[in-house]
N, CA, C and O atoms as a GROMACS GRO file, in nm:
protein
  188
    1UNK      N    1  -6.664  -3.725  -6.681
    1UNK     CA    2  -6.650  -3.697  -6.589
    1UNK      C    3  -6.766  -3.577  -6.533
    1UNK      O    4  -6.789  -3.478  -6.603
    2UNK      N    5  -6.831  -3.599  -6.403
    2UNK     CA    6  -6.996  -3.531  -6.356
    2UNK      C    7  -6.972  -3.440  -6.303
    2UNK      O    8  -6.856  -3.405  -6.322
    3UNK      N    9  -7.024  -3.383  -6.246
    3UNK     CA   10  -7.001  -3.162  -6.234
    3UNK      C   11  -6.946  -3.226  -6.151
    3UNK      O   12  -6.827  -3.236  -6.178
    4UNK      N   13  -6.995  -3.318  -5.985
    4UNK     CA   14  -6.941  -3.320  -5.896
    4UNK      C   15  -6.826  -3.341  -5.867
    4UNK      O   16  -6.747  -3.270  -5.804
    5UNK      N   17  -6.810  -3.470  -5.926
    5UNK     CA   18  -6.670  -3.494  -5.934
    5UNK      C   19  -6.522  -3.359  -5.964
    5UNK      O   20  -6.424  -3.312  -5.907
    6UNK      N   21  -6.582  -3.350  -6.066
    6UNK     CA   22  -6.486  -3.209  -6.083
    6UNK      C   23  -6.468  -3.086  -6.003
    6UNK      O   24  -6.368  -3.018  -5.983
    7UNK      N   25  -6.622  -3.074  -5.952
    7UNK     CA   26  -6.578  -3.021  -5.800
    7UNK      C   27  -6.529  -3.039  -5.722
    7UNK      O   28  -6.484  -2.944  -5.658
    8UNK      N   29  -6.506  -3.197  -5.672
    8UNK     CA   30  -6.413  -3.271  -5.599
    8UNK      C   31  -6.306  -3.265  -5.617
    8UNK      O   32  -6.221  -3.275  -5.528
    9UNK      N   33  -6.282  -3.247  -5.730
    9UNK     CA   34  -6.127  -3.218  -5.786
    9UNK      C   35  -6.060  -3.157  -5.738
    9UNK      O   36  -5.966  -3.186  -5.663
   10UNK      N   37  -6.109  -3.029  -5.786
   10UNK     CA   38  -6.085  -2.889  -5.793
   10UNK      C   39  -6.042  -2.830  -5.635
   10UNK      O   40  -5.932  -2.798  -5.590
   11UNK      N   41  -6.172  -2.832  -5.577
   11UNK     CA   42  -6.165  -2.840  -5.430
   11UNK      C   43  -6.043  -2.848  -5.385
   11UNK      O   44  -5.976  -2.750  -5.350
   12UNK      N   45  -5.993  -3.001  -5.383
   12UNK     CA   46  -5.924  -3.080  -5.335
   12UNK      C   47  -5.728  -2.991  -5.414
   12UNK      O   48  -5.632  -2.931  -5.363
   13UNK      N   49  -5.753  -3.020  -5.503
   13UNK     CA   50  -5.631  -3.015  -5.536
   13UNK      C   51  -5.624  -2.837  -5.471
   13UNK      O   52  -5.531  -2.790  -5.407
   14UNK      N   53  -5.719  -2.785  -5.502
   14UNK     CA   54  -5.650  -2.610  -5.451
   14UNK      C   55  -5.646  -2.630  -5.277
   14UNK      O   56  -5.580  -2.544  -5.220
   15UNK      N   57  -5.685  -2.692  -5.225
   15UNK     CA   58  -5.643  -2.745  -5.056
   15UNK      C   59  -5.551  -2.760  -5.036
   15UNK      O   60  -5.513  -2.705  -4.933
   16UNK      N   61  -5.446  -2.842  -5.117
   16UNK     CA   62  -5.319  -2.863  -5.074
   16UNK      C   63  -5.240  -2.795  -5.144
   16UNK      O   64  -5.120  -2.818  -5.129
   17UNK      N   65  -5.274  -2.707  -5.226
   17UNK     CA   66  -5.168  -2.600  -5.337
   17UNK      C   67  -5.168  -2.485  -5.192
   17UNK      O   68  -5.073  -2.435  -5.132
   18UNK      N   69  -5.290  -2.474  -5.172
   18UNK     CA   70  -5.319  -2.362  -5.065
   18UNK      C   71  -5.259  -2.408  -4.960
   18UNK      O   72  -5.229  -2.301  -4.907
   19UNK      N   73  -5.214  -2.501  -4.879
   19UNK     CA   74  -5.186  -2.570  -4.806
   19UNK      C   75  -5.027  -2.514  -4.813
   19UNK      O   76  -4.956  -2.434  -4.752
   20UNK      N   77  -5.016  -2.605  -4.926
   20UNK     CA   78  -4.830  -2.563  -4.986
   20UNK      C   79  -4.759  -2.437  -4.975
   20UNK      O   80  -4.654  -2.390  -4.932
   21UNK      N   81  -4.835  -2.413  -5.017
   21UNK     CA   82  -4.803  -2.202  -5.001
   21UNK      C   83  -4.759  -2.156  -4.906
   21UNK      O   84  -4.650  -2.122  -4.859
   22UNK      N   85  -4.885  -2.159  -4.877
   22UNK     CA   86  -4.890  -2.169  -4.651
   22UNK      C   87  -4.772  -2.176  -4.623
   22UNK      O   88  -4.704  -2.073  -4.626
   23UNK      N   89  -4.714  -2.302  -4.586
   23UNK     CA   90  -4.623  -2.344  -4.583
   23UNK      C   91  -4.500  -2.273  -4.555
   23UNK      O   92  -4.435  -2.230  -4.460
   24UNK      N   93  -4.497  -2.286  -4.738
   24UNK     CA   94  -4.371  -2.217  -4.774
   24UNK      C   95  -4.383  -2.105  -4.735
   24UNK      O   96  -4.314  -2.080  -4.636
   25UNK      N   97  -4.439  -2.031  -4.770
   25UNK     CA   98  -4.439  -1.853  -4.709
   25UNK      C   99  -4.368  -1.877  -4.538
   25UNK      O  100  -4.279  -1.808  -4.488
   26UNK      N  101  -4.422  -1.964  -4.490
   26UNK     CA  102  -4.361  -1.976  -4.340
   26UNK      C  103  -4.256  -1.939  -4.328
   26UNK      O  104  -4.193  -1.841  -4.288
   27UNK      N  105  -4.234  -2.122  -4.407
   27UNK     CA  106  -4.042  -2.142  -4.418
   27UNK      C  107  -3.986  -2.016  -4.414
   27UNK      O  108  -3.911  -1.982  -4.322
   28UNK      N  109  -4.019  -1.940  -4.513
   28UNK     CA  110  -3.936  -1.823  -4.598
   28UNK      C  111  -3.960  -1.710  -4.484
   28UNK      O  112  -3.864  -1.653  -4.433
   29UNK      N  113  -4.065  -1.687  -4.454
   29UNK     CA  114  -4.008  -1.549  -4.385
   29UNK      C  115  -4.032  -1.599  -4.205
   29UNK      O  116  -4.143  -1.554  -4.176
   30UNK      N  117  -3.996  -1.645  -4.127
   30UNK     CA  118  -3.927  -1.708  -4.005
   30UNK      C  119  -3.860  -1.676  -4.001
   30UNK      O  120  -3.795  -1.702  -4.102
   31UNK      N  121  -3.777  -1.583  -3.892
   31UNK     CA  122  -3.640  -1.569  -3.829
   31UNK      C  123  -3.585  -1.654  -3.759
   31UNK      O  124  -3.629  -1.708  -3.658
   32UNK      N  125  -3.490  -1.667  -3.808
   32UNK     CA  126  -3.379  -1.795  -3.761
   32UNK      C  127  -3.420  -1.794  -3.618
   32UNK      O  128  -3.510  -1.718  -3.583
   33UNK      N  129  -3.363  -1.872  -3.535
   33UNK     CA  130  -3.307  -1.970  -3.413
   33UNK      C  131  -3.213  -1.897  -3.381
   33UNK      O  132  -3.127  -1.885  -3.468
   34UNK      N  133  -3.190  -1.818  -3.242
   34UNK     CA  134  -3.076  -1.744  -3.238
   34UNK      C  135  -2.974  -1.878  -3.155
   34UNK      O  136  -2.959  -1.847  -3.036
   35UNK      N  137  -2.912  -1.999  -3.186
   35UNK     CA  138  -2.837  -2.083  -3.116
   35UNK      C  139  -2.696  -2.046  -3.120
   35UNK      O  140  -2.620  -1.991  -3.200
   36UNK      N  141  -2.686  -2.121  -2.953
   36UNK     CA  142  -2.610  -2.042  -2.863
   36UNK      C  143  -2.386  -2.087  -2.992
   36UNK      O  144  -2.404  -2.160  -3.089
   37UNK      N  145  -2.275  -2.054  -2.977
   37UNK     CA  146  -2.222  -2.133  -3.011
   37UNK      C  147  -2.150  -2.225  -2.958
   37UNK      O  148  -2.076  -2.206  -2.861
   38UNK      N  149  -2.171  -2.374  -3.040
   38UNK     CA  150  -2.166  -2.472  -2.934
   38UNK      C  151  -1.983  -2.518  -2.873
   38UNK      O  152  -1.954  -2.601  -2.786
   39UNK      N  153  -1.886  -2.428  -2.957
   39UNK     CA  154  -1.822  -2.496  -2.997
   39UNK      C  155  -1.725  -2.415  -2.884
   39UNK      O  156  -1.641  -2.487  -2.831
   40UNK      N  157  -1.727  -2.299  -2.850
   40UNK     CA  158  -1.692  -2.250  -2.735
   40UNK      C  159  -1.803  -2.242  -2.584
   40UNK      O  160  -1.774  -2.197  -2.473
   41UNK      N  161  -1.878  -2.276  -2.610
   41UNK     CA  162  -1.977  -2.318  -2.459
   41UNK      C  163  -1.990  -2.410  -2.390
   41UNK      O  164  -2.041  -2.415  -2.278
   42UNK      N  165  -1.915  -2.544  -2.491
   42UNK     CA  166  -1.911  -2.706  -2.446
   42UNK      C  167  -1.779  -2.696  -2.421
   42UNK      O  168  -1.752  -2.803  -2.366
   43UNK      N  169  -1.684  -2.633  -2.428
   43UNK     CA  170  -1.569  -2.668  -2.381
   43UNK      C  171  -1.513  -2.708  -2.207
   43UNK      O  172  -1.515  -2.621  -2.120
   44UNK      N  173  -1.476  -2.820  -2.184
   44UNK     CA  174  -1.471  -2.817  -2.071
   44UNK      C  175  -1.316  -2.793  -1.998
   44UNK      O  176  -1.297  -2.800  -1.877
   45UNK      N  177  -1.232  -2.768  -2.079
   45UNK     CA  178  -1.073  -2.768  -2.024
   45UNK      C  179  -1.084  -2.582  -2.051
   45UNK      O  180  -1.135  -2.512  -2.139
   46UNK      N  181  -1.026  -2.561  -1.955
   46UNK     CA  182  -1.004  -2.415  -1.894
   46UNK      C  183  -0.920  -2.374  -1.974
   46UNK      O  184  -0.827  -2.433  -2.028
   47UNK      N  185  -0.956  -2.263  -1.983
   47UNK     CA  186  -0.824  -2.188  -2.054
   47UNK      C  187  -0.780  -2.041  -1.991
   47UNK      O  188  -0.684  -1.980  -2.039
   0.00000   0.00000   0.00000
């Protein structure tokens, strides 16, 4: 394998690994979205 192909392969793999790590970090650090209680707020019958 020549030098330019090796550099291209290493850069491509680094880019993919970097993007995967970034989005994995975002998934782990994003706070959960507050969602309403669907059972009590969607009940059509008055109590």
